[in-house]
C-alpha positions as CSV (number, residue, x, y, z in Angstrom):
1,M,14.0,-1.6,-13.1
2,P,16.1,1.4,-14.1
3,F,17.7,1.7,-10.6
4,P,18.6,-0.7,-7.8
5,Y,16.4,0.9,-5.1
6,W,13.0,0.0,-6.6
7,R,10.5,-1.5,-4.1
8,D,7.2,-3.2,-5.2
9,K,3.9,-2.0,-3.9
10,P,2.7,-4.1,-0.9
11,S,-0.3,-6.3,-1.6
12,R,-2.3,-4.6,1.2
13,V,-2.3,-1.3,-0.8
14,F,-5.4,-1.5,-3.0
15,D,-5.1,-0.1,-6.5
16,R,-2.8,3.0,-6.5
17,G,-0.4,1.4,-8.9
18,T,0.3,4.7,-10.7
19,E,0.8,6.6,-7.5
20,W,3.1,4.0,-6.1
21,D,5.2,3.9,-9.2
22,A,5.7,7.7,-9.0
23,L,6.5,7.6,-5.3
24,A,8.9,4.6,-5.7
25,A,10.7,6.4,-8.6
26,F,11.1,9.4,-6.4
27,A,12.2,7.6,-3.2
28,G,14.7,5.3,-4.9
29,R,16.2,7.4,-7.6
30,P,20.0,7.2,-7.0
31,V,21.0,10.8,-7.7
32,P,23.6,12.4,-5.4
33,H,21.4,15.5,-4.7
34,A,18.4,16.4,-2.5
35,M,15.0,15.9,-4.0
36,L,11.7,17.4,-3.0
37,G,8.2,16.0,-3.5
38,I,4.7,17.4,-2.7
39,V,1.9,15.0,-2.0
40,S,-1.6,16.3,-1.6
41,G,-5.2,15.2,-1.8
42,R,-8.4,15.7,0.1
43,R,-8.9,14.0,3.4
44,R,-9.9,10.3,3.5
45,M,-8.1,9.5,0.3
46,G,-5.5,7.2,2.0
47,K,-2.5,9.4,1.6
48,T,-1.1,8.6,5.0
49,Y,-1.8,4.9,4.5
50,L,0.1,5.0,1.2
51,L,3.1,7.0,2.6
52,R,3.4,4.8,5.6
53,A,3.6,1.8,3.3
54,L,6.3,3.6,1.3
55,V,8.3,4.2,4.5
56,E,7.9,0.6,5.5
57,Q,9.3,-0.5,2.1
58,Y,12.2,2.0,1.9
59,G,12.9,2.7,5.6
60,G,13.4,6.3,6.5
61,F,11.8,8.9,8.7
62,Y,8.0,9.5,9.0
63,F,6.6,12.4,11.0
64,G,2.9,13.1,11.3
65,A,2.2,16.7,12.4
66,T,-0.7,17.5,14.6
67,A,-2.7,20.7,15.4
68,A,-0.5,22.2,18.0
69,T,1.4,25.3,19.0
70,E,4.8,26.0,17.5
71,A,6.7,25.0,20.6
72,E,4.8,21.8,21.0
73,S,5.2,20.9,17.3
74,L,8.9,21.5,17.5
75,R,9.2,19.3,20.6
76,Q,7.2,16.5,18.8
77,F,9.5,16.8,15.8
78,S,12.6,16.8,17.9
79,S,11.5,13.7,19.8
80,A,10.6,11.8,16.7
81,L,13.9,12.7,14.9
82,A,15.9,11.7,18.0
83,E,14.2,8.3,18.1
84,F,14.9,7.8,14.4
85,T,18.6,8.7,14.6
86,G,19.0,6.5,17.7
87,S,20.3,9.3,19.8
88,P,20.9,8.1,23.3
89,V,20.0,11.6,24.6
90,S,16.7,13.2,23.8
91,F,17.1,16.7,22.5
92,S,14.9,19.6,21.5
93,F,15.7,22.2,18.9
94,A,15.5,25.8,19.8
95,T,14.2,26.9,16.4
96,W,12.8,25.3,13.2
97,D,16.0,26.6,11.5
98,D,18.0,24.3,13.7
99,A,15.6,21.4,13.1
100,V,15.6,21.7,9.3
101,S,19.4,22.0,9.2
102,Y,19.8,19.0,11.4
103,L,17.3,17.0,9.3
104,F,19.3,17.6,6.1
105,G,22.5,16.8,8.0
106,V,21.1,13.3,8.7
107,A,20.8,12.8,5.0
108,A,24.4,13.6,4.3
109,P,26.3,10.8,2.4
110,Q,27.9,8.3,4.6
111,R,31.2,6.7,3.6
112,R,32.7,3.2,3.8
113,A,35.3,2.6,6.4
114,A,37.7,1.6,3.7
115,G,37.8,3.2,0.2
116,G,35.6,6.2,1.0
117,A,33.0,5.4,-1.7
118,T,29.4,6.6,-1.2
119,T,27.2,3.5,-0.7
120,D,24.1,4.6,1.1
121,A,20.7,4.4,-0.6
122,P,18.6,7.5,-0.7
123,L,17.0,8.5,2.6
124,L,13.3,8.9,2.5
125,V,11.8,11.6,4.8
126,V,8.0,12.1,5.0
127,I,6.5,15.1,6.8
128,D,2.7,14.4,6.9
129,E,0.0,17.1,7.5
130,F,2.6,19.7,6.7
131,P,0.0,22.5,6.7
132,Y,-0.3,22.2,10.5
133,L,3.4,23.1,10.7
134,V,3.2,25.9,8.2
135,K,0.3,27.5,10.2
136,V,2.4,27.9,13.3
137,A,5.8,28.3,11.5
138,P,5.3,30.1,8.2
139,E,9.1,30.3,7.7
140,L,9.3,26.5,7.1
141,P,9.0,26.6,3.3
142,S,11.8,29.2,3.1
143,L,14.0,27.1,5.4
144,I,13.4,24.0,3.3
145,Q,14.2,26.0,0.2
146,R,17.5,27.1,1.5
147,E,18.5,23.5,2.3
148,I,17.2,22.2,-1.0
149,D,19.2,24.8,-2.9
150,R,22.3,24.1,-0.8
151,H,22.1,20.3,-1.3
152,Q,21.5,20.6,-5.0
153,V,25.2,21.6,-5.1
154,E,26.5,19.5,-2.2
155,E,25.9,15.8,-2.1
156,S,22.8,14.6,-0.3
157,R,20.7,11.4,0.1
158,M,17.6,13.5,1.0
159,R,14.2,12.5,-0.6
160,L,11.8,14.8,1.2
161,L,8.1,14.4,0.8
162,L,5.8,17.0,2.2
163,C,2.2,15.9,2.4
164,G,-1.1,17.6,3.4
165,S,-4.8,17.6,3.0
166,A,-5.4,21.4,3.0
167,M,-5.5,21.7,-0.8
168,S,-5.2,25.4,-1.0
169,V,-2.1,25.4,1.3
170,M,-0.4,22.5,-0.5
171,G,-1.2,24.0,-3.9
172,G,0.3,27.3,-2.8
173,L,3.7,25.7,-1.9
174,L,4.7,25.6,-5.5
175,A,2.7,28.6,-6.9
176,S,3.7,32.0,-8.1
177,T,6.5,33.5,-5.9
178,A,6.3,30.8,-3.2
179,P,9.8,29.8,-1.8
180,L,9.6,26.2,-3.0
181,R,8.4,27.0,-6.6
182,G,10.7,25.2,-9.1
183,R,12.3,23.0,-6.4
184,A,10.0,20.0,-6.5
185,Q,10.8,16.9,-8.6
186,L,7.4,15.3,-7.8
187,E,3.9,16.8,-7.4
188,L,1.4,14.1,-6.7
189,V,-2.3,14.5,-6.1
190,V,-3.9,11.4,-4.5
191,R,-7.4,11.4,-6.0
192,P,-10.5,9.2,-5.2
193,F,-10.6,5.8,-6.8
194,G,-12.1,5.7,-10.3
195,Y,-15.6,4.3,-10.5
196,R,-14.5,0.8,-11.6
197,A,-11.8,0.6,-8.9
198,A,-14.3,1.9,-6.3
199,A,-16.7,-0.9,-7.3
200,D,-14.0,-3.5,-6.7
201,F,-13.0,-1.9,-3.4
202,W,-16.6,-2.0,-2.1
203,S,-16.9,-5.6,-3.5
204,V,-19.9,-4.6,-5.6
205,G,-18.3,-4.9,-9.0
206,D,-20.5,-7.8,-10.0
207,D,-23.6,-5.7,-9.6
208,P,-23.2,-2.6,-11.9
209,A,-26.6,-1.1,-10.9
210,L,-25.6,-1.2,-7.2
211,A,-22.1,0.0,-7.9
212,A,-23.4,3.0,-9.9
213,R,-25.7,4.0,-7.1
214,L,-23.1,3.5,-4.4
215,H,-20.6,5.6,-6.3
216,A,-23.2,8.4,-6.9
217,V,-23.5,8.7,-3.1
218,L,-19.9,8.1,-1.8
219,G,-17.7,8.3,-4.8
220,G,-14.2,6.7,-4.6
221,T,-13.1,7.7,-1.1
222,P,-11.3,4.7,0.5
223,A,-11.8,5.7,4.2
224,Y,-15.6,5.5,4.0
225,R,-15.8,1.8,3.8
226,R,-13.4,0.7,6.6
227,Q,-12.8,3.6,8.9
228,F,-16.3,5.1,8.8
229,L,-18.6,2.1,8.2
230,A,-16.5,-0.8,9.5
231,D,-17.2,-2.7,6.2
232,D,-21.0,-2.2,6.2
233,V,-21.5,-2.7,2.5
234,P,-24.9,-3.0,0.7
235,V,-25.2,-6.7,-0.3
236,S,-27.7,-6.2,-3.2
237,M,-29.9,-3.6,-4.8
238,G,-32.6,-4.8,-2.5
239,D,-30.5,-3.7,0.5
240,F,-29.4,-0.3,-1.0
241,D,-32.3,1.7,0.4
242,D,-31.9,0.3,3.9
243,W,-28.1,0.8,3.7
244,V,-28.5,4.5,2.8
245,C,-30.8,5.0,5.8
246,R,-28.6,3.2,8.3
247,T,-25.4,4.8,7.2
248,V,-25.4,8.1,5.3
249,L,-28.8,9.3,6.6
250,A,-28.6,8.1,10.2
251,P,-27.7,10.8,12.7
252,F,-25.5,8.5,14.7
253,S,-23.4,7.5,11.7
254,P,-19.9,9.1,11.1
255,L,-21.0,9.8,7.5
256,F,-24.0,11.9,8.6
257,R,-22.0,15.1,9.1
258,E,-19.1,14.3,6.9
259,A,-20.0,16.7,4.1
260,R,-20.1,19.5,6.6
261,Y,-16.7,18.5,8.0
262,L,-15.1,18.3,4.6
263,L,-16.0,22.0,4.0
264,A,-15.0,23.2,7.5
265,E,-11.6,21.5,7.2
266,E,-10.4,23.7,4.4
267,A,-8.1,26.5,5.7
268,D,-9.4,29.2,3.4
269,I,-13.1,28.7,4.1
270,R,-14.4,31.1,6.8
271,D,-18.1,31.8,6.1
272,T,-19.2,28.2,5.7
273,A,-22.9,29.3,5.2
274,L,-21.9,31.1,2.0
275,Y,-20.0,28.1,0.7
276,H,-22.8,25.7,1.4
277,S,-25.1,28.1,-0.5
278,V,-22.8,28.0,-3.5
279,L,-22.6,24.2,-3.4
280,A,-26.4,24.0,-2.9
281,A,-26.9,26.2,-6.0
282,V,-24.8,23.8,-8.1
283,A,-26.5,20.8,-6.7
284,Q,-29.9,22.3,-7.6
285,G,-28.8,22.6,-11.2
286,N,-27.6,26.2,-11.3
287,T,-24.2,25.4,-12.8
288,T,-23.2,28.7,-14.4
289,R,-21.7,31.6,-12.6
290,G,-24.8,33.7,-13.2
291,G,-27.1,30.9,-12.1
292,I,-25.2,30.4,-8.9
293,A,-25.2,34.1,-8.1
294,G,-28.9,34.4,-8.8
295,Y,-29.7,31.4,-6.6
296,I,-27.9,32.8,-3.5
297,G,-28.9,36.4,-4.1
298,R,-25.4,37.8,-4.9
299,K,-23.9,39.6,-7.9
300,S,-21.6,37.4,-10.1
301,V,-18.5,39.4,-9.1
302,D,-19.2,38.8,-5.4
303,I,-18.9,35.0,-5.7
304,S,-15.6,34.9,-7.5
305,H,-13.7,34.3,-4.3
306,P,-15.8,31.4,-3.0
307,L,-15.8,29.8,-6.4
308,N,-12.0,30.1,-6.6
309,V,-11.6,28.7,-3.0
310,L,-13.9,25.7,-3.8
311,E,-11.9,25.0,-6.9
312,D,-8.6,25.2,-5.1
313,S,-10.0,22.8,-2.5
314,H,-10.9,20.3,-5.3
315,L,-14.6,20.4,-4.2
316,L,-15.8,22.2,-7.3
317,V,-14.5,22.0,-10.9
318,R,-15.2,24.4,-13.7
319,E,-15.7,22.5,-17.0
320,T,-15.5,24.4,-20.2
321,D,-18.0,24.0,-23.0
322,V,-16.2,22.2,-25.8
323,F,-18.3,23.9,-28.5
324,R,-18.7,27.5,-27.1
325,A,-15.6,29.4,-26.3
326,G,-15.8,31.3,-23.0
327,K,-18.7,29.2,-21.7
328,S,-18.4,26.9,-18.7
329,Q,-20.3,25.1,-16.0
330,Y,-19.5,24.1,-12.5
331,R,-19.7,20.6,-11.1
332,I,-19.3,19.3,-7.5
333,T,-16.5,16.8,-7.5
334,E,-17.2,15.1,-4.2
335,P,-20.4,13.0,-4.5
336,L,-21.1,12.9,-0.8
337,I,-21.2,16.7,-0.8
338,N,-23.6,16.8,-3.7
339,F,-25.8,14.2,-2.0
340,Y,-25.8,16.2,1.1
341,E,-26.7,19.5,-0.6
342,A,-29.4,17.9,-2.8
343,V,-31.0,15.3,-0.4
344,M,-29.9,15.8,3.2
345,R,-29.6,19.6,3.8
346,P,-33.2,20.4,2.7
347,A,-34.5,17.8,5.3
348,W,-31.8,18.2,7.9
349,A,-34.2,18.7,10.9
350,R,-36.2,15.6,10.0
351,L,-33.1,13.5,9.5
352,E,-31.8,14.6,12.9
353,S,-35.0,13.5,14.5
354,G,-34.6,10.0,13.0
355,Q,-36.9,10.2,9.9
356,A,-34.3,8.8,7.5
357,A,-36.7,6.2,5.9
358,E,-39.4,8.8,5.3
359,V,-37.0,11.4,3.9
360,W,-35.3,8.8,1.6
361,A,-38.6,7.5,0.3
362,Q,-39.6,11.1,-0.6
363,S,-36.3,11.8,-2.3
364,S,-36.3,9.4,-5.2
365,E,-37.0,12.0,-7.9
366,R,-34.5,14.4,-6.4
367,F,-31.8,11.8,-6.1
368,A,-32.3,10.7,-9.7
369,A,-32.4,14.3,-11.1
370,Q,-29.8,16.1,-9.0
371,V,-27.5,13.3,-7.9
372,A,-27.5,10.2,-9.9
373,G,-28.2,11.8,-13.3
374,P,-25.3,14.4,-13.3
375,H,-23.0,11.9,-11.7
376,F,-23.8,9.3,-14.4
377,E,-22.9,11.9,-17.1
378,A,-19.5,12.4,-15.4
379,V,-18.9,8.7,-15.2
380,C,-19.6,8.3,-18.9
381,R,-17.0,10.9,-19.7
382,E,-14.6,9.1,-17.4
383,Y,-15.3,5.9,-19.3
384,V,-14.4,7.6,-22.7
385,L,-11.2,8.9,-21.2
386,G,-10.3,5.5,-19.8
387,P,-11.7,2.1,-20.8
388,G,-13.6,3.5,-23.8
389,R,-10.6,5.0,-25.5
390,S,-10.2,1.9,-27.6
391,L,-13.7,2.4,-29.1
392,L,-12.5,5.5,-31.0
393,G,-10.7,4.8,-34.2
394,T,-8.7,8.0,-33.8
395,S,-6.8,10.0,-31.3
396,L,-8.9,11.1,-28.3
397,G,-8.6,14.9,-28.2
398,E,-10.5,16.8,-25.5
399,V,-13.3,15.0,-23.7
400,G,-16.1,17.1,-22.2
401,H,-19.6,18.3,-22.7
402,G,-21.2,21.2,-24.5
403,V,-24.2,22.9,-26.0
404,V,-25.0,23.0,-29.7
405,T,-27.4,25.8,-30.7
406,D,-30.1,24.9,-33.2
407,P,-31.3,28.2,-34.7
408,R,-33.9,26.6,-37.0
409,E,-35.6,24.8,-34.1
410,R,-34.8,27.6,-31.6
411,R,-33.4,25.2,-29.1
412,Q,-30.2,24.1,-27.6
413,I,-28.9,20.5,-27.8
414,Q,-27.1,19.4,-24.7
415,V,-24.3,17.0,-25.6
416,D,-23.3,15.1,-22.4
417,V,-20.2,13.4,-23.8
418,A,-18.1,14.9,-26.6
419,A,-14.6,14.2,-28.0
420,V,-13.1,17.1,-30.0
421,E,-9.7,17.3,-31.6
422,P,-8.5,20.9,-31.8
423,G,-7.4,22.1,-35.2
424,S,-3.9,23.3,-36.0
425,G,-2.5,25.2,-38.9
426,G,-4.8,24.4,-41.8
427,T,-6.5,21.5,-40.1
428,R,-10.1,22.0,-39.0
429,A,-11.2,21.1,-35.5
430,A,-12.7,17.6,-35.6
431,V,-15.5,16.1,-33.6
432,T,-14.9,12.3,-33.0
433,L,-17.7,11.5,-30.6
434,L,-21.1,12.9,-29.6
435,G,-22.9,11.2,-26.8
436,E,-26.0,11.5,-24.7
437,A,-26.3,10.0,-21.2
438,K,-29.6,9.2,-19.4
439,W,-29.8,7.8,-15.9
440,G,-33.5,6.8,-15.6
441,T,-34.7,6.9,-19.2
442,V,-34.9,4.0,-21.7
443,M,-33.2,5.6,-24.7
444,G,-34.8,5.5,-28.2
445,L,-34.5,6.8,-31.7
446,N,-35.4,10.3,-30.6
447,H,-32.1,10.5,-28.7
448,L,-30.1,9.3,-31.6
449,E,-31.9,11.8,-33.9
450,R,-30.9,14.6,-31.6
451,L,-27.3,13.6,-31.8
452,R,-27.5,13.4,-35.6
453,R,-28.9,16.9,-35.7
454,A,-26.1,18.2,-33.4
455,R,-23.6,16.5,-35.8
456,D,-25.2,18.2,-38.8
457,L,-25.1,21.6,-37.1
458,L,-21.4,21.2,-36.2
459,T,-20.7,20.3,-39.8
460,G,-22.4,23.5,-40.8
461,R,-20.2,25.4,-38.5
462,G,-17.1,24.2,-40.3
463,M,-16.0,21.4,-37.9
464,D,-14.8,18.1,-39.4
465,T,-17.4,15.4,-38.5
466,T,-16.4,12.8,-41.0
467,R,-15.2,10.5,-38.2
468,C,-17.8,11.4,-35.7
469,G,-19.5,8.5,-34.0
470,L,-22.8,8.7,-32.0
471,A,-23.1,7.1,-28.6
472,C,-26.0,6.6,-26.3
473,F,-25.3,5.9,-22.6
474,S,-28.1,4.7,-20.4
475,A,-28.4,3.1,-17.0
476,A,-32.0,2.1,-17.8
477,G,-31.6,0.4,-21.2
478,F,-32.4,0.9,-24.9
479,S,-35.4,0.4,-27.1
480,D,-35.5,-2.4,-29.7
481,A,-35.5,0.2,-32.5
482,L,-32.3,1.8,-31.1
483,R,-30.7,-1.5,-30.7
484,A,-31.4,-2.3,-34.4
485,E,-29.7,1.0,-35.4
486,A,-26.7,0.0,-33.3
487,E,-26.5,-3.4,-35.0
488,R,-26.4,-1.6,-38.4
489,G,-23.4,0.4,-37.1
490,H,-25.2,3.7,-36.8
491,A,-24.8,4.1,-33.0
492,L,-22.8,2.8,-30.1
493,L,-24.8,1.7,-27.0
494,I,-23.2,1.8,-23.6
495,G,-25.1,0.5,-20.6
496,L,-24.0,-0.2,-17.1
497,D,-22.6,-3.6,-18.0
498,E,-20.3,-2.0,-20.6
499,L,-19.4,0.8,-18.3
500,Y,-18.3,-1.6,-15.6
501,G,-16.5,-4.0,-18.0
502,R,-19.0,-6.9,-17.7
503,A,-19.8,-6.6,-21.4
504,M,-18.2,-5.2,-24.5
505,P,-19.9,-2.8,-26.9
506,T,-21.0,-4.4,-30.1
507,A,-19.3,-1.8,-32.4
508,V,-16.3,0.4,-32.7
509,L,-16.8,4.0,-33.8
510,P,-15.3,5.1,-37.1
């Protein structure tokens, strides 16, 4: 390792290797100045679990803030810091100014009794749920900025990590004219597990069909398995329907109201009814700004704020059309919220009265069209960005989706997975992959022909398609005729086995 204070990730921390490496590099870097890191991520992602493991490995001070008044929060912080420093007398700071100054004083270099050389390792300090403190003490970021600036000149062992789940608050700490802008050496967002890691975490990786359905409902949120469901995991595809009914759709289950809580917990969300309507519009397939506005009965300009808040909260993402400049679509990033808006909210009264089995039996088409289908498309793009990168015989470029207009046929061709390399100088933009994804449809030659037509149209528009491969993604399988085309090297077929690494594609794109 490049420095002597590296600590390996504990075996009990599942996955999170990239996150641990970033945190370990921050916590152990032997520079003689203060360093600041910002750790954020939606609730239930395991941030606290990860940071507690870090503190256990490196030692240091951990403080988890709670929703409290300023005076109580200051007393709690004082007590925790006194215990950490081993002070024989408990003390309470009069102001947060005093508390922050004292905290940085604890991180001052300590000297050997003989020789005077600095020997101490960096001091890790973690303040978790920082937004609770900022709410009652808005001056805290400025106080921390003052001490960080001071200890960039004076020697310090401080490695301060500020962590929080309120994404809009945490994102604002380093934005625009915020006091801490430009002061952080680490900005880490702890995201859900990827679809493959989630399958392993839920112990369903050997059953791709079950893993895909489970991920479409709960995504990669770690807390849902152990804290919420006490390891109640569907054991097979035959158990999946019963599992959904006894967990997500059961009114006594912690997951039943979780989607509502996720929205209510965001600090910038006041009118939850409006935000639920925006999310419902997207879940119903209204993915453009105009479509969302029309669905909820508002003007497009009137929904700018809720859209921005949902994006800042990482509950909604705006994905640009890779073929049409200025065009974009919105997608719900949290699968449980999408499942709630599409399946649960329209039948909420029936679910509360205990009709989970009946509601679920009547929701199969809605689940396939509004939940599993769009989610499968996103997973296919994730595959191309990750495990499927080796299939492309060129650099990856931008991966997304887009629409290709066919003026002759007077139709639009939806391309679910596309890889585009932007042009530069005299080089034309190049399309290296066009793909279509189907959740419940056995794909055939008609799907391949549609992709070929899209490739021809893009060629006519001046894009370089000489290295463009065609890929069909299906959770339901492929026709014999399409498989024959793939064997001749004319298409790449990716099913659930390939997506989950249980089989390798039979071809590599040009």
